[in-house]
N, C-alpha and C positions, 0 to 999 in steps of 0.2 A: 666316156674316156677321155684320159685328157689325152692331147695333140705333144707330136715334141714343136721344138721352139723348129727348125726345119722342116719341118710337113705343113707348119703353117707360112712357113714363108714360098713351099709350094703350093700352100689351095691357092694363094694372092698371086703368085704369077701366073700360073694356069686361068685364072677367072679373070684375070688381068689382058691376058689376050684375047680369052670370050667375050671381053668388055665391048660395047656400045661406044660410037662419038658420042655429046650431048645432044649432035644434030640429029642423030638419028635415037635416042628415045625419046628426043620433041614429038619427033613422029609415031613412034609406034603410041603414046598417051595420046597424040591427035586422035589415032587412026581405034582407039578402043574408046576414045571419048565421041567420034561419028558415031560408031557400032552401039555403044550403050551397052559395055563390055569393062572388064578391065585388067589390067595384068598380073600375073599368080594364079595359083590351082586353086585356089577358091572363088567361088562367080555367086557376090548376090545383086540385089537391085540395089543395097546399100555402099556399096563399092563401084561400080557402075557410076553410078549417084556423087562420089566424094571425086571418081577419076573423070570425071566430064567437067566439074567444078577445079580438082584441078588445071583442067588444059589451060582453063581462061587463067584462072592464077597465074600460070605460070608463062604466059602470053604478056598478061601486067608484068611480070619484075621482069622478063627480060627484053620491054622496053623503058619500064620505069626506071630501075635500079644503075643508081651510075657509083660513080670512084671520081672524088678529088682529084686534082692534080696531085696533089700532097698524096693520097693513098696509092696514086696508080706511078708514080717515083719512086716511095718505097718499097710495093712490092716488085718494081720494074729491076730493083737491084740486087735481088732474092737471085742468086745464082746457082746453087746449088739442084741439080736434077734430079727431078723425082715422079715417080709414078704416081698420081688418087684415083683411087679405085671407090666406087658408091655405090651402098650398098641399097637399094631403094623399092618400091612398085608403085606405080600408077596413082594408086585410090592415099598415098599417103601424106597427112594434112600440114608437114613438117616439110616437107621435104625442096619444095615448091618456092621459099624464100631461099634452104640451103643451098639447092644446085644452082638459082641464079651466081649466087655473090660465089661460088666455087667455075661456072664456068668464065662469069668476069675475069677471074684472077687468071685462070688458067690462058684467057684471050690476050692478056696484057704479059703472062711472064710464060714467053716460052719454053722455056726448062721444064714446065708442069703437063704433063702427060696425062689427059681427063679421060677417064672412063669410068662407062654403067654399067653394071651389070642387075641382075632379077632375083631379089634374095632368093622366094620361091623354086627359081631355079638353080640355087645354090646356097643348098641348107649347111654343108659342108663348111662353107665359109663364114655363112652365119653363127653357126654352133662355134668357132672360133674367137667373132669377136660380139657375143654377148654384151649386153649391158642390163649388168645387178641381174642379171639371169633370167634378163627377157632378150626375145629378137626384136629388138628396138629401132626401128630405120628413122630419118637416113642415116645410115654408117660410113663414113671417109675414111679410108683403108691407107696409109702412107708410107711407098718405099722406097727403099733406094733402086734403080732401075740397073747399075752395075753387080752391086753385094748381093742382094733381092731379099736385105733385112727387112723386117717392118720397124719403121719408125717412130710411126704415130700412130694416134686412132681420133678422132673426134667423131661426135653423135650420142645420139637423137639428137636433142636439142642444146642451143646457147645455154650456158647457168645460168643467169636469169628466166628466160622460158622454162625452166627446167624445173626454176622453185616457184616458178607461176604454179605449175601442174602438182607439184609435191605437195604445195598450200591447199591449194585446191580439196586433193586426192585427202588429203588427211583429216580437212573440216567437214567435206560430205563425203567419203568412200570410195564413192568412183568418177569417170570422169565423165560426164554428160554432154548432149550435145551441143545445147547453149556455150557449155565453156569452150569446146572447138571454137565457136561459129568469137568467141571472145578472145581466145587465142590468138585465129588471125585478125582481129582486129588491131591486138596489140603488135604482131608483125606487120603491122602498117603504121604504126605509128614509131618505131623504132627503126624502121629503114634498112632492115638490118643487119644495123649498124653493131648488132652485138653478135652475133653471127662471124659478121666481116674481120671484128678486132680478135677472136679467138682465135681466127684462120691466121690475120697474118700475124699473132704470137708465138703462133706454132710454126710456121716460113722463120719467124727471126732466131728461134731456138735453132733450129736443122743448120740453117747456114749460119749459125755462130758454132756449132758444133767442126764442120769443117774446116775452119780460122783456128783452130786449136790444138 
């Protein structure tokens, strides 16, 4: 059933209020990794293993992902208040690099309030932000904290990563475990620049709108 714009805004607003800080999300993922479980309503050995891998990846990205002085100055210059709400799960392989970028931006830009919610705990919200009909995560939803208008969304991958996935699917029919590993290698080589550039562009456009 199609939801209205106001219903969509209310979903985002209520979910944002229930959201975790990035620090709390990191603790949650670490706890699941330690107990060899995962977030989400489905529990499998594979999802637990991905959670364990992601906990390590998040620790690494948190330590290694750095912004240049020019990037920091650019991000600091955006002055529009924004709520950033991220839908994800502990097992999502595309989430660690994306969350690292989002958190780093939010640390530098105090006008951004960054919260995280779990996809399986917010099915209506996820259904309102599908990607080509799929419940693809991570999904970032950007909202004006005053008007509650949903301004933009991003995810579940950068355009460059999406093309890699689409090309592989076109050739092989489905995503394999080997491809998932190769995608992680690509993220490492890219050093999160594809994600960063797209999020900065969203901020630039939204900031310009306030000056028009």
